[in-house]
C-alpha positions, 0 to 999 in steps of 0.5 A: 090427398090433393090430386088435383091443382085447383083454378083460382075461381072455386066452382060451386059444390058438387058443379059439373067443374068441381067434380071433374077437379076433386073426382080423385079425392072424391074417390079416394075417400069412398075408398078410404071407407072400405079400408077403415072398415077392417078396423070394426069387428061389424064391418070387417067381414064386409070389407074384407070382400071388397079388399081381397080376393074371395073363393078360394079353397085349400087343394092338396100339392100333388097328392100330399097331406096338409103340410103340402097343401095350396090355396087355390082361387075360382070365380064367384058374384063376390068378384064383382066387389073386388072389381068394383074396389080395384076399379077405385085405385084404377082411378086414384092412380090415373089421376097421380099419373096425370096430375105429377106426370103428364100435365108437367110434360105438357106445361114443359113443352107446351102442347096444343090441345090436340097434342095434349089429349094425344099425350094423356091418352097414349102416356096413360095407356103406356104405362099401363102396358109396360106394367101388363106386360112386366106382371104377365110375363113374370106370371107366365115364367114363375108357373112354367108356361113358357117352358111347357107350352102344353099347359095351354091346351092340356086338361086340368083336375081342377079348374082352378086359378093361383093368387097371382093369376087371379089378381092378374084378371081381377086388376085387369077387369078394374083398369078397363072398367074404369075408362068408363067414368074416365070418359067423363073425367077426362072430358072426351068428345062426343065424337070420340066416345063411340070408338072409346066405348068399343075399344074398351068394351073389346077388351072387357070381353075378350078379358072376361071370357077368358077369366070364366072359361078357366082359359087362364094361361091362354088369355094371359099369352095373348094379352102380353102379345097384344099389350106388347104391340099396343105399347110400340104402336103408343110409343111410336105415335108420342115420337111422331106427334113430337117430332115428324122427322120419325115417320120411319119409326111409325112404318116400322111399327104398322110392320111390328102390328101386323106381325103380332097379329098374325103371332096371335092368331097363329097361338090362338089356332094351335092351342084350340087345334090341340083341344079339338084333338084332346078329350072332348066332354059332350056336355058343358056346366059353366059353373065348374068350368066344364066348357070343353066342347066343340062348341066353346072352343069354335066360339073361343076361336071365332072370337080371337080372329074376329077381334084381330081382323077388326083391329087390323081393318082399323089400322089400314083404314087409319093408314089410308086416310091419312096418306089420302090427308097427307097427300091433299095437303102436298098437292095443296102446298104445291099449288101455292108454291106455284101461285106465289112463284108465278105472281113474283115473275108478273109483279117483277117484269114490266113490258116484258123488262125486269123492274127489280131496281126501280125505286118505291118512293112511297113506303109499303104500308105494314100488313095488319097482323091478325 
């Protein structure tokens, strides 16, 4: 499947440009090996580990016998193989959106390189945030989390997840892991790499923490809120850099951004507070998911507060830098206007007499176009 348009000159095989142009085709071939492995009996068991969710258990539904039982899932080492396969899928989807949507938009609107890179980043993340918000909201509604908020902090008899919940977390981990090779495929500038690594690492840290500590419903709710705020930020950014008349929309987004962070903090504090007031054990067992101890709760709360404070501080610093740049640009433009007006007034007067009707006998030299 050709996801990248080839240039007029074919680069050498396995060269830097060859990998960048054909990385989606190469990754799709690797993924096809796992899919084709299902056709053979000797490799089917290995392929299933990569393609399907592992570590399942049959649990009776409300104490009913086997006909009323349901299948639940817990985490394990085999989840790494599943995350790896769906990371390959994320790379292919990323290249497809880039080739057939974003590149066509940038060519039609004739964006500069700076605007094109901004479009690529915001466009890719906007698609992911929309899909994640819709999917996460559907899970919260189907598992009755919105109607019964006590599921966020209530204790469960078994620390397991439903199929849709585990698949959501596996997909989230796969997407953010695919961001590491995309730094190479998208030719990210060296000065932008540290910021991207921090951004990806923070998402992986909190998503994996909610997944490993069985804080599934709380993590899902916080992710939906976080993605919704980030979606608004990227949409407002796309409108602003396409036309600067949407400055009011950016100011509105700043208000929504801070409000969303406050809501996330309130939900985290309330949830952990109810956990602290509830039952508590003296020993922890990460394998069985028994992390209902004071140290784990304080760690979760401090982590949530620190990340929200970091994101808010980053927003404030970026806004201050933009305001300083805008003020300097306006000051320089006003100085240029004053100098040009003074120059025109001096050229148009001679000995106090206006010389605007003066006739030039020699034609003016044409300025060389740079």
